N, C-alpha and C positions, 0 to 999 in steps of 0.2 A: 158729443160723444166721440166724434171723429178726432177731436183734439186729444182726448185721453188715449185713444188707440194709437195715434201717431207718436205721442210722447212715450208710451210703453214700448213701442217697436224701436224707437231711437235708443232708449235706455237699454233694451235687450241687446242691441248691436254693440253699444259701447262697452257693456260689461263683458260680453263674451269675445270681443275682438282683441282684448288685451292678452298678450302671451308673456306672462311674467317668467315662466320657467325657461323659455328660450333665451332671454337676455342674460340670465344668470349663467347659463351654459356657455354662451359666447364669451362672457367675461373670464370664466375659468380657462377656456381654450387660449385666450390672449395671454394670460399669465404663463401658462405652461409652454406656449410657443415661443416665448422670449428666451427660454433657457437654451444656452448654446452647448454643443458637445464638442469634444476634441476632434471628432471626425469632420465636423463642419468647418472648424477653424483651420484644419490642416488642408482644406481645399482652397484656401486663399492663395491666389497666384501673384507673386511679386518677386523681384530680384533681391535676394538676401545677400548683402555684401558683408563679409566677415572682416575682422581686423587682421592686418599683416602682423608678422612677428615683431617688427620694429615698432609699430604702433602699439602693439600689446605691451611692450616694455615701457612705453611712455605713460600708459594709463594704469599701471600696477597700483599706484597709490591713490587713484581717483575712485574712492569708495562709492560715490553716488552713481557713477557710470556702471559699476558692477551691480549695485542694487537695482538700478533701472533695467539692466540686462536680465536679471533674474525675474523681475516683474513681467518683462516681455516674454520670457520663456514660459512663464505660467499663463500668460495671455494666449500664447499659441496652443496651450492645453485647455483653453476655454475656462480658465480660472480667473474670474473678475473680482475675487474677494479683496485684494489689496486696493483696487480702485473704488469699490463700493464702501468698504468699511472705514477707510482711513483718509478722510478728506484733508485733515490738517497735516498728516504725515506726508501725503502726496504733494501738497503745496510746498512744504518745507524741503522735501527731497528735490523737487524741481528747482527751487530757489538755490539750494546748495550746489546742485548739479551745474548750474550756470556760473555760480560764484567761484567754484573750486576747479576750474579748468586748468590742466597743467600748462605751464608757461609756454612750452614749445607748441602747443596746440591752440593757444589763445589768439586767434586771428578773426577778422570780421566774417570771413566765409564760414568758419566753423560756428561762430556765435549765431550767425543767421540760421544755420541748420538746427542749432539747439532751440532757437526761438520758434521755428516751424514745428519741431518735435513737441515742444512745450504746449503750443497752441492745440495741436492735434490730440495730445494726451489729455488736456483739460476738457476738450470737446467730448472725448470718449468718456471721461469721468462724469460729465454732466448727463450724457445720454444714458449711461449705465444706471444712473440714479433716478431717471424718470420712469414712471410706470407706463407711460404712453408710447415708449420707444418700441419700434418694431424690430424684429430679428434682422431684417435686411439693413436697416439703418445702423444697427449695432455692428453688423459684419463689415459694412463699408467704413465705419469709423475705426474698427480694429485694423483693417487693411491700411488706412491712411496713417495710423500710428506706426505700423510695422514698416511701411515704405519710408516714412520720414526718418526713422531710426537707421534704416539701411542707408539712406542718403547721407546721414551724419557719418556713419562708418566709412563710406566711400570718400567723403571729403577729408576726413582725418587721414586716410591712407594716401590720398593724393598729396596732402600737405607734407607728410613725412617723406614720401617718395621724392618730391620736389626739393626738399631740404637736403636729401642725401645725394643729389646729382652733383657731379663734379664737372662743371662745364668750364673748359679752359678757353679763355679769350685769346685771340691771336695778337 
């Protein structure tokens, strides 16, 4: 008789200890908390280097740079649609970005910055497409992408500035 009573009590605790509604509520909160807002992305602190006029003139025909710059402007507004929806287009754009560098800017230091940017951008793309990515991870990845692009701009500015120096040797 004690065995049946003990089994009944154990079954009672097992049945009523499961909280199915709480787990579904937590899943809904995780999905909604991954959504970024423009206000959150505008709080990202980094040094944003813009291109000088002379560098701007060199990249006028570099369509991939202009396209990536537009994507990053949308990224600053918390718009991840290009990254999430167009995996093939993203990869093709990054490939052409590296391939079509203007001749004046085609140096190892700039190619290295492009490789870093490409790596950070692909990491962001993979994190944005994962359902288990937290908002904090996504924000850090966005910051890394913005910093790497800013460093690319800085390196291009330095290259153009160095090329325009007229150093006279004695």
